[in-house]
DSSP file (Angstrom, degrees, kcal/mol; ACC not computed):
  #  RESIDUE AA STRUCTURE BP1 BP2  ACC     N-H-->O    O-->H-N    N-H-->O    O-->H-N    TCO  KAPPA ALPHA  PHI   PSI    X-CA   Y-CA   Z-CA
    1    1 A M              0   0    0      0, 0.0     2,-0.3     0, 0.0    57,-0.2   0.000 360.0 360.0 360.0 136.0   -1.6  -16.3   -3.2
    2    2 A K  E     -A  117   0A   0    115,-1.8   115,-3.1    56,-0.1     2,-0.4  -0.951 360.0-150.8-132.2 152.9   -3.5  -15.6    0.0
    3    3 A M  E     -AB 116  53A   0     50,-1.7    50,-3.1    -2,-0.3     2,-0.4  -0.974   6.1-166.4-129.7 143.0   -6.4  -13.2    0.6
    4    4 A E  E     -AB 115  52A   0    111,-2.4   111,-2.5    -2,-0.4     2,-0.5  -0.996   5.8-169.4-127.4 127.4   -7.5  -11.3    3.7
    5    5 A I  E     +AB 114  51A   0     46,-2.8    46,-2.8    -2,-0.4     2,-0.3  -0.963  12.0 172.1-116.2 129.1  -10.9   -9.6    3.9
    6    6 A S  E     +AB 113  50A   0    107,-2.4   107,-2.8    -2,-0.5     2,-0.3  -0.988   4.0 153.2-139.0 149.3  -11.7   -7.3    6.8
    7    7 A F  E     - B   0  49A   0     42,-2.0    42,-2.9    -2,-0.3     2,-0.4  -0.983  34.2-121.4-164.1 163.9  -14.5   -4.9    7.6
    8    8 A I  E     - B   0  48A   0    103,-0.5     2,-0.6    -2,-0.3    40,-0.2  -0.957  16.7-150.6-115.7 133.7  -16.4   -3.3   10.4
    9    9 A V  E     - B   0  47A   0     38,-2.9    38,-2.0    -2,-0.4     2,-0.1  -0.926  17.8-149.4-103.8 119.6  -20.2   -3.7   10.8
   10   10 A H  E >   - B   0  46A   0     -2,-0.6     3,-2.0    36,-0.2    36,-0.2  -0.393  28.7-103.9 -84.4 164.3  -21.8   -0.7   12.4
   11   11 A A  T 3  S+     0   0    0     34,-0.6    -1,-0.1     1,-0.3     4,-0.1   0.777 121.8  55.0 -59.2 -28.2  -24.9   -0.8   14.7
   12   12 A T  T 3  S+     0   0    0      2,-0.1    -1,-0.3     0, 0.0     2,-0.3   0.483  97.9  81.9 -85.0  -2.4  -27.0    0.5   11.8
   13   13 A E  S <  S-     0   0    0     -3,-2.0     2,-0.8     4,-0.0    -4,-0.1  -0.707  82.5-117.4-106.4 156.3  -25.9   -2.3    9.5
   14   14 A D     >  -     0   0    0     -2,-0.3     4,-1.9     1,-0.2     5,-0.2  -0.818  19.2-161.8 -95.4 107.6  -27.2   -5.8    9.2
   15   15 A Y  H  > S+     0   0    0     -2,-0.8     4,-2.2     1,-0.2     5,-0.2   0.912  90.5  47.6 -54.0 -50.3  -24.3   -8.3   10.0
   16   16 A D  H  > S+     0   0    0      1,-0.2     4,-2.6     2,-0.2    -1,-0.2   0.861 108.6  55.1 -64.1 -36.1  -26.0  -11.3    8.3
   17   17 A K  H  > S+     0   0    0      2,-0.2     4,-2.1     1,-0.2    -1,-0.2   0.895 108.6  48.0 -64.4 -40.0  -26.8   -9.3    5.2
   18   18 A I  H  X S+     0   0    0     -4,-1.9     4,-2.3     2,-0.2    -2,-0.2   0.922 112.4  48.5 -67.3 -43.9  -23.2   -8.3    4.8
   19   19 A L  H  X S+     0   0    0     -4,-2.2     4,-2.1     1,-0.2    -2,-0.2   0.910 112.1  49.3 -62.7 -41.5  -22.0  -11.9    5.3
   20   20 A N  H  X S+     0   0    0     -4,-2.6     4,-3.4     1,-0.2     5,-0.3   0.882 109.2  52.7 -63.9 -37.7  -24.6  -13.2    2.8
   21   21 A A  H  X>S+     0   0    0     -4,-2.1     4,-2.6     2,-0.2     5,-0.8   0.905 107.9  50.8 -64.7 -41.3  -23.5  -10.6    0.3
   22   22 A L  H  X5S+     0   0    0     -4,-2.3     6,-2.1     3,-0.2     4,-1.1   0.919 116.7  41.4 -60.5 -42.7  -19.9  -11.7    0.6
   23   23 A K  H  X5S+     0   0    0     -4,-2.1     4,-1.0     4,-0.3    -2,-0.2   0.949 122.3  37.6 -70.4 -49.6  -20.9  -15.3    0.0
   24   24 A N  H  <5S+     0   0    0     -4,-3.4    -3,-0.2     2,-0.2    -2,-0.2   0.867 126.1  34.2 -74.9 -37.2  -23.5  -14.6   -2.8
   25   25 A T  H  <5S+     0   0    0     -4,-2.6    -3,-0.2    -5,-0.3    -2,-0.1   0.890 135.5  19.0 -86.5 -41.9  -21.7  -11.9   -4.6
   26   26 A L  H  <<S-     0   0    0     -4,-1.1    38,-0.3    -5,-0.8    -3,-0.2   0.545  96.2-119.2-109.7  -9.3  -18.0  -12.8   -4.2
   27   27 A G     <  +     0   0    0     -4,-1.0     2,-0.5    -5,-0.5    -4,-0.3   0.767  52.6 163.9  76.7  24.8  -18.2  -16.5   -3.3
   28   28 A V        -     0   0    0     -6,-2.1     2,-0.5    -7,-0.1    -1,-0.2  -0.654  32.3-143.8 -81.1 124.0  -16.5  -16.0    0.1
   29   29 A E        -     0   0    0     -2,-0.5     3,-0.4     1,-0.1    -1,-0.0  -0.781  10.0-164.4 -84.6 126.8  -16.9  -18.8    2.5
   30   30 A T    >   +     0   0    0     -2,-0.5     3,-1.7     1,-0.2    -1,-0.1   0.221  57.7 108.1-100.2  14.8  -17.3  -17.4    6.0
   31   31 A R  T 3  S+     0   0    0      1,-0.3    -1,-0.2    20,-0.0    -2,-0.0   0.766  83.8  46.4 -65.3 -24.0  -16.6  -20.5    8.1
   32   32 A R  T 3  S+     0   0    0     -3,-0.4    20,-0.4    20,-0.1    -1,-0.3   0.042  82.4 143.4-104.9  26.3  -13.2  -19.2    9.1
   33   33 A L    <   -     0   0    0     -3,-1.7     2,-0.5    18,-0.1    18,-0.2  -0.458  40.3-150.0 -68.8 131.7  -14.5  -15.7   10.0
   34   34 A L  E     -C   50   0A   0     16,-3.2    16,-2.0    -2,-0.2     2,-0.4  -0.915  18.2-168.1-101.0 128.1  -12.9  -14.1   13.0
   35   35 A R  E     -C   49   0A   0     -2,-0.5     2,-0.4    14,-0.2    14,-0.2  -0.951  12.9-175.8-124.0 135.8  -15.2  -11.8   14.8
   36   36 A R  E     -C   48   0A   0     12,-2.4    12,-3.0    -2,-0.4     2,-0.5  -0.990  18.3-143.6-130.0 124.2  -14.6   -9.2   17.6
   37   37 A D  E     +C   47   0A   0     -2,-0.4     2,-0.2    10,-0.2    10,-0.2  -0.756  33.0 169.6 -85.7 128.3  -17.3   -7.2   19.2
   38   38 A L  E     -C   46   0A   0      8,-3.3     8,-2.5    -2,-0.5     2,-0.4  -0.748  32.2-118.5-130.5 173.8  -16.1   -3.7   20.0
   39   39 A S  E     -C   45   0A   0     -2,-0.2     5,-0.1     6,-0.2     8,-0.0  -0.968  26.8-136.3-117.9 137.9  -17.5   -0.3   21.1
   40   40 A G    >   -     0   0    0      4,-3.7     3,-1.9    -2,-0.4     6,-0.1  -0.080  41.3 -79.5 -79.4-174.9  -17.2    2.8   19.0
   41   41 A H  T 3  S+     0   0    0      1,-0.3    -1,-0.1     2,-0.1    -2,-0.0   0.835 133.2  38.4 -57.4 -37.6  -16.2    6.3   20.1
   42   42 A Y  T 3  S-     0   0    0      2,-0.1    -1,-0.3     3,-0.0    -2,-0.0   0.117 127.0 -94.1-102.6  20.3  -19.7    7.0   21.5
   43   43 A G  S <  S+     0   0    0     -3,-1.9    -2,-0.1     1,-0.3     3,-0.1   0.508  76.7 148.3  83.6   4.2  -20.2    3.5   23.0
   44   44 A N        -     0   0    0      1,-0.1    -4,-3.7    -5,-0.1    -1,-0.3  -0.463  54.4-102.0 -73.1 144.6  -22.1    2.2   19.9
   45   45 A P  E     - C   0  39A   0      0, 0.0   -34,-0.6     0, 0.0     2,-0.3  -0.438  41.9-179.2 -71.2 138.1  -21.6   -1.5   19.2
   46   46 A L  E     -BC  10  38A   0     -8,-2.5    -8,-3.3   -36,-0.2     2,-0.5  -0.958  17.0-150.0-130.6 150.4  -19.2   -2.4   16.3
   47   47 A I  E     -BC   9  37A   0    -38,-2.0   -38,-2.9    -2,-0.3     2,-0.5  -0.985   8.4-157.8-122.5 121.5  -18.3   -5.8   14.9
   48   48 A Y  E     -BC   8  36A   0    -12,-3.0   -12,-2.4    -2,-0.5     2,-0.4  -0.864  15.9-171.2 -97.7 128.8  -14.8   -6.2   13.4
   49   49 A C  E     +BC   7  35A   0    -42,-2.9   -42,-2.0    -2,-0.5     2,-0.4  -0.942  11.7 178.7-124.8 142.5  -14.6   -9.1   11.0
   50   50 A K  E     -BC   6  34A   0    -16,-2.0   -16,-3.2    -2,-0.4     2,-0.4  -0.995   3.8-173.1-141.8 136.5  -11.6  -10.7    9.3
   51   51 A I  E     -B    5   0A   0    -46,-2.8   -46,-2.8    -2,-0.4     2,-0.5  -0.998   8.5-157.3-130.1 130.4  -11.5  -13.7    6.9
   52   52 A K  E     -B    4   0A   0    -20,-0.4     2,-0.3    -2,-0.4   -48,-0.2  -0.929  13.0-164.6-109.0 131.6   -8.4  -15.4    5.6
   53   53 A L  E     -B    3   0A   0    -50,-3.1   -50,-1.7    -2,-0.5     2,-0.0  -0.866  13.5-128.4-116.7 147.5   -8.6  -17.4    2.4
   54   54 A D     >  -     0   0    0     -2,-0.3     4,-2.7   -52,-0.2     5,-0.2  -0.176  42.5 -86.5 -81.2-177.5   -6.3  -19.9    0.9
   55   55 A S  H  > S+     0   0    0      2,-0.2     4,-2.2     1,-0.2     5,-0.2   0.896 125.7  48.3 -61.2 -45.1   -5.0  -19.7   -2.7
   56   56 A R  H  > S+     0   0    0      1,-0.2     4,-1.7     2,-0.2    -1,-0.2   0.942 115.7  43.7 -62.9 -48.1   -7.9  -21.6   -4.3
   57   57 A E  H  > S+     0   0    0      1,-0.2     4,-2.4     2,-0.2    -2,-0.2   0.889 111.8  54.6 -64.6 -39.1  -10.5  -19.5   -2.5
   58   58 A S  H  X S+     0   0    0     -4,-2.7     4,-2.8     1,-0.2     5,-0.2   0.900 106.2  51.7 -60.9 -42.1   -8.6  -16.3   -3.3
   59   59 A N  H  X S+     0   0    0     -4,-2.2     4,-2.1     2,-0.2    -1,-0.2   0.902 109.9  49.4 -62.7 -41.5   -8.5  -17.1   -7.0
   60   60 A I  H  X S+     0   0    0     -4,-1.7     4,-2.2     2,-0.2    -2,-0.2   0.937 113.7  45.3 -62.4 -47.7  -12.3  -17.6   -7.0
   61   61 A V  H  X S+     0   0    0     -4,-2.4     4,-2.5     2,-0.2    -2,-0.2   0.913 112.3  50.6 -65.4 -43.8  -12.9  -14.3   -5.2
   62   62 A L  H  X S+     0   0    0     -4,-2.8     4,-2.1     1,-0.2    -1,-0.2   0.892 111.4  48.9 -62.1 -39.8  -10.5  -12.3   -7.3
   63   63 A T  H  X S+     0   0    0     -4,-2.1     4,-2.5    -5,-0.2    -1,-0.2   0.897 110.5  50.8 -66.2 -40.4  -12.2  -13.7  -10.5
   64   64 A R  H  X S+     0   0    0     -4,-2.2     4,-2.0   -38,-0.3    -2,-0.2   0.898 108.5  52.0 -64.2 -40.3  -15.6  -12.8   -9.1
   65   65 A I  H  X S+     0   0    0     -4,-2.5     4,-1.6     1,-0.2    -2,-0.2   0.948 111.3  47.6 -59.8 -47.6  -14.5   -9.3   -8.3
   66   66 A K  H  < S+     0   0    0     -4,-2.1     3,-0.2     1,-0.2    -2,-0.2   0.923 112.8  48.3 -58.4 -45.9  -13.2   -8.9  -11.9
   67   67 A D  H  < S+     0   0    0     -4,-2.5    -1,-0.2     1,-0.2    -2,-0.2   0.798 115.7  43.6 -67.3 -29.6  -16.4  -10.3  -13.4
   68   68 A K  H  < S+     0   0    0     -4,-2.0    36,-0.8    -5,-0.2    -1,-0.2   0.631  89.7 102.8 -93.5 -15.5  -18.7   -8.0  -11.3
   69   69 A L  B  < S-g  104   0B   0     -4,-1.6    36,-0.1    -3,-0.2    34,-0.0  -0.429  82.5-107.7 -68.5 141.2  -16.7   -4.8  -11.7
   70   70 A D     >  -     0   0    0     34,-0.6     4,-2.4     1,-0.1     3,-0.5  -0.441  30.8-117.2 -60.6 139.8  -18.1   -2.3  -14.1
   71   71 A P  H  > S+     0   0    0      0, 0.0     4,-2.2     0, 0.0     5,-0.2   0.819 116.1  54.5 -53.1 -32.7  -15.9   -2.2  -17.2
   72   72 A I  H  > S+     0   0    0      2,-0.2     4,-2.2     1,-0.2     5,-0.1   0.915 109.6  46.2 -67.9 -42.2  -15.0    1.4  -16.5
   73   73 A D  H  > S+     0   0    0     -3,-0.5     4,-2.4     2,-0.2    -1,-0.2   0.877 111.9  51.8 -66.9 -37.2  -13.9    0.5  -13.0
   74   74 A L  H  X S+     0   0    0     -4,-2.4     4,-2.2     2,-0.2    -2,-0.2   0.905 110.7  47.7 -65.5 -40.9  -11.9   -2.4  -14.3
   75   75 A E  H  X S+     0   0    0     -4,-2.2     4,-2.5    -5,-0.2    -2,-0.2   0.889 110.2  53.0 -66.1 -38.7  -10.2   -0.2  -16.8
   76   76 A F  H  X S+     0   0    0     -4,-2.2     4,-1.7     2,-0.2    -2,-0.2   0.927 109.2  49.1 -60.1 -45.0   -9.5    2.4  -14.1
   77   77 A L  H  < S+     0   0    0     -4,-2.4    -2,-0.2     1,-0.2    -1,-0.2   0.908 111.0  50.4 -61.4 -42.2   -7.9   -0.4  -12.0
   78   78 A K  H >< S+     0   0    0     -4,-2.2     3,-0.9     1,-0.2    -1,-0.2   0.926 112.6  45.6 -62.3 -45.1   -5.8   -1.5  -15.0
   79   79 A R  H 3< S+     0   0    0     -4,-2.5    -1,-0.2     1,-0.2    -2,-0.2   0.765 123.6  34.4 -71.2 -25.2   -4.5    2.0  -15.7
   80   80 A S  T >X S+     0   0    0     -4,-1.7     3,-2.2    -5,-0.2     4,-0.5  -0.006  74.1 128.5-119.7  29.5   -3.8    2.8  -12.0
   81   81 A I  H X>  +     0   0    0     -3,-0.9     4,-1.7     1,-0.3     3,-1.3   0.806  66.5  67.2 -56.7 -31.4   -2.6   -0.7  -10.8
   82   82 A D  H 34 S+     0   0    0      1,-0.3    -1,-0.3     2,-0.2    -2,-0.1   0.712  96.6  55.5 -65.7 -18.2    0.6    0.9   -9.4
   83   83 A E  H <4 S+     0   0    0     -3,-2.2    -1,-0.3    -6,-0.2    -2,-0.2   0.664 116.9  34.9 -82.8 -17.7   -1.6    2.7   -6.8
   84   84 A Y  H << S+     0   0    0     -3,-1.3     7,-3.1    -4,-0.5     2,-0.5   0.517 109.3  68.9-112.6 -10.8   -3.2   -0.6   -5.6
   85   85 A Y  E  <  +D   90   0A   0     -4,-1.7     2,-0.3     5,-0.2     5,-0.2  -0.947  52.8 155.4-119.3 128.3   -0.2   -3.0   -6.0
   86   86 A D  E >   -D   89   0A   0      3,-2.8     3,-0.8    -2,-0.5    -3,-0.0  -0.957  64.6  -8.6-153.5 131.2    2.9   -2.9   -3.8
   87   87 A R  T 3  S-     0   0    0     -2,-0.3    31,-0.3     1,-0.3     3,-0.1   0.901 129.1 -46.8  49.9  54.0    5.4   -5.6   -2.8
   88   88 A N  T 3  S+     0   0    0      1,-0.2    31,-2.3    30,-0.1    30,-0.4   0.729 118.7 107.4  64.4  25.0    3.6   -8.5   -4.3
   89   89 A S  E <   -D   86   0A   0     -3,-0.8    -3,-2.8    28,-0.2     2,-0.4  -0.995  56.7-148.8-135.6 142.4    0.3   -7.5   -2.7
   90   90 A L  E     -DE  85 116A   0     26,-2.4    26,-2.6    -2,-0.4     2,-0.5  -0.919  12.9-164.0-106.8 133.1   -3.0   -6.0   -4.1
   91   91 A Y  E     + E   0 115A   0     -7,-3.1     2,-0.3    -2,-0.4    24,-0.2  -0.968  17.9 161.0-120.7 116.2   -5.0   -3.6   -1.9
   92   92 A I  E     - E   0 114A   0     22,-2.6    22,-2.9    -2,-0.5     2,-0.4  -0.942  25.8-149.1-133.6 158.7   -8.6   -2.8   -2.8
   93   93 A R  E     - E   0 113A   0     -2,-0.3    14,-1.6    20,-0.2     2,-0.3  -0.993  14.9-161.6-130.0 124.9  -11.6   -1.4   -0.9
   94   94 A L  E     -FE 106 112A   0     18,-2.6    18,-2.6    -2,-0.4     2,-0.4  -0.811  24.1-110.5-111.5 149.0  -15.1   -2.4   -1.9
   95   95 A D  E  >  - E   0 111A   0     10,-2.4     4,-1.9    -2,-0.3    10,-0.2  -0.621  18.3-154.4 -77.7 123.1  -18.4   -0.7   -1.0
   96   96 A K  H  > S+     0   0    0     14,-0.6     4,-2.0    -2,-0.4    -1,-0.1   0.893  92.6  53.7 -64.2 -41.4  -20.5   -2.7    1.4
   97   97 A Q  H  > S+     0   0    0      1,-0.2     4,-0.6     2,-0.2    -1,-0.2   0.920 111.2  44.1 -63.9 -44.7  -23.8   -1.2    0.3
   98   98 A Y  H >4>S+     0   0    0      1,-0.2     5,-2.7     2,-0.2     3,-1.1   0.884 109.8  57.1 -66.4 -37.7  -23.2   -2.1   -3.4
   99   99 A L  H ><5S+     0   0    0     -4,-1.9     3,-1.8     1,-0.3    -1,-0.2   0.891 101.8  55.4 -60.7 -38.6  -22.0   -5.5   -2.4
  100  100 A C  H 3<5S+     0   0    0     -4,-2.0    -1,-0.3     1,-0.3    -2,-0.2   0.699 106.1  52.8 -66.8 -18.2  -25.3   -6.1   -0.6
  101  101 A K  T <<5S-     0   0    0     -3,-1.1    -1,-0.3    -4,-0.6    -2,-0.2   0.335 125.5-103.6 -95.1   4.5  -27.0   -5.3   -4.0
  102  102 A G  T < 5S+     0   0    0     -3,-1.8     2,-0.3     1,-0.3    -3,-0.2   0.647  86.0 115.2  84.2  15.3  -24.8   -7.9   -5.8
  103  103 A Q      < -     0   0    0     -5,-2.7     2,-0.5    -6,-0.1    -1,-0.3  -0.800  58.2-137.4-118.1 158.9  -22.5   -5.3   -7.3
  104  104 A V  B     +g   69   0B   0    -36,-0.8   -34,-0.6    -2,-0.3     2,-0.3  -0.972  31.2 159.6-119.9 121.2  -18.8   -4.5   -6.9
  105  105 A K        -     0   0    0     -2,-0.5   -10,-2.4   -10,-0.2     2,-0.2  -0.985  37.7-116.8-137.1 146.4  -17.7   -0.9   -6.6
  106  106 A F  B     +F   94   0A   0     -2,-0.3     2,-0.3   -12,-0.2   -12,-0.2  -0.540  37.1 174.0 -78.7 150.2  -14.6    0.7   -5.3
  107  107 A V        -     0   0    0    -14,-1.6   -14,-0.1    -2,-0.2     3,-0.1  -0.971  30.2-152.6-151.4 160.5  -14.9    3.1   -2.3
  108  108 A I  S    S+     0   0    0     -2,-0.3     2,-0.3     1,-0.1    -1,-0.1   0.806  77.0  57.8-103.2 -44.6  -12.6    5.0    0.1
  109  109 A T  S    S-     0   0    0      1,-0.2    -1,-0.1   -16,-0.1   -16,-0.0  -0.671 114.5  -2.9 -97.6 146.7  -14.7    5.3    3.3
  110  110 A D  S    S+     0   0    0     -2,-0.3   -14,-0.6     1,-0.1    -1,-0.2   0.890  93.0 167.6  47.5  55.9  -16.1    2.4    5.4
  111  111 A P  E     - E   0  95A   0      0, 0.0     2,-0.7     0, 0.0  -103,-0.5  -0.329  50.3-113.9 -94.1 171.6  -15.0   -0.3    3.0
  112  112 A I  E     - E   0  94A   0    -18,-2.6   -18,-2.6  -105,-0.1     2,-0.4  -0.962  45.2-144.2 -93.9 113.8  -14.6   -4.0    2.9
  113  113 A K  E     -AE   6  93A   0   -107,-2.8  -107,-2.4    -2,-0.7     2,-0.5  -0.682  17.9-170.6 -88.9 132.5  -10.8   -4.1    2.7
  114  114 A I  E     -AE   5  92A   0    -22,-2.9   -22,-2.6    -2,-0.4     2,-0.5  -0.987   5.5-175.4-125.6 127.1   -9.3   -6.8    0.6
  115  115 A V  E     -AE   4  91A   0   -111,-2.5  -111,-2.4    -2,-0.5     2,-0.6  -0.985   7.3-164.2-121.4 122.8   -5.6   -7.6    0.5
  116  116 A V  E     -AE   3  90A   0    -26,-2.6   -26,-2.4    -2,-0.5     3,-0.3  -0.936  19.2-166.6-105.1 117.8   -4.2  -10.2   -1.9
  117  117 A R  E     +A    2   0A   0   -115,-3.1  -115,-1.8    -2,-0.6   -28,-0.2  -0.680  55.3  22.3-107.5 157.9   -0.8  -11.3   -0.8
  118  118 A N  S    S+     0   0    0    -30,-0.4     2,-0.4   -31,-0.3    -1,-0.2   0.905  81.9 133.4  58.5  48.0    2.0  -13.2   -2.5
  119  119 A I        -     0   0    0    -31,-2.3    -1,-0.2    -3,-0.3     2,-0.1  -0.990  52.1-132.0-130.0 126.3    0.9  -12.6   -6.0
  120  120 A K     >  -     0   0    0     -2,-0.4     4,-2.4     1,-0.1     3,-0.2  -0.425  23.7-118.6 -71.9 149.2    3.3  -11.5   -8.8
  121  121 A L  H  > S+     0   0    0      1,-0.2     4,-2.8     2,-0.2     5,-0.2   0.877 112.2  54.2 -59.2 -40.8    2.1   -8.6  -10.9
  122  122 A D  H  > S+     0   0    0      1,-0.2     4,-1.7     2,-0.2    -1,-0.2   0.894 110.6  46.3 -64.5 -37.9    2.1  -10.6  -14.1
  123  123 A R  H  > S+     0   0    0     -3,-0.2     4,-2.4     2,-0.2    -2,-0.2   0.913 112.8  50.2 -68.0 -42.3   -0.1  -13.3  -12.6
  124  124 A L  H  X S+     0   0    0     -4,-2.4     4,-2.7     1,-0.2     5,-0.3   0.928 110.0  50.2 -59.5 -46.4   -2.4  -10.6  -11.1
  125  125 A M  H  X S+     0   0    0     -4,-2.8     4,-2.5     1,-0.2    -1,-0.2   0.875 110.1  51.1 -61.7 -37.5   -2.7   -8.9  -14.5
  126  126 A K  H  X S+     0   0    0     -4,-1.7     4,-1.3    -5,-0.2    -1,-0.2   0.927 112.5  45.3 -65.8 -45.0   -3.5  -12.2  -16.2
  127  127 A I  H  < S+     0   0    0     -4,-2.4    -2,-0.2     1,-0.2    -1,-0.2   0.928 122.9  35.1 -64.1 -45.1   -6.3  -12.9  -13.7
  128  128 A L  H  < S+     0   0    0     -4,-2.7    -2,-0.2    -5,-0.2    -1,-0.2   0.813 128.4  27.1 -82.7 -31.3   -7.8   -9.5  -13.8
  129  129 A F  H  <        0   0    0     -4,-2.5    -3,-0.2    -5,-0.3    -2,-0.2   0.370 360.0 360.0-123.4   6.0   -7.4   -8.4  -17.4
  130  130 A E     <        0   0    0     -4,-1.3    -3,-0.1    -5,-0.2    -1,-0.1   0.410 360.0 360.0-114.5 360.0   -7.3  -11.4  -19.7
């Protein structure tokens, strides 16, 4: 199992606060963070970040996500796992603002994207729901 976390930091957001939230809330070590400074559509500064985690780190982060998710959201994920899991990979999107508050919530727009690769569905179900 491997995990890839990617997100964009907008000019109105605090880069360090987001990195601290990843570390404190999810246990993500950011030492291997890849950062690209970009310009948005209107020339506003953007920072694109990507972090790749090994199997051990991925397991820790996935467990933290499970532990921090509201039981209703966890049940939603369980019931709709086929929408988030495809070809041995799990795709989820987390809310940056809630993460900075120490909480984990799903979101569609402006997310922290998490892809867990090379994980069989039965192992994923065991980690998340047992």
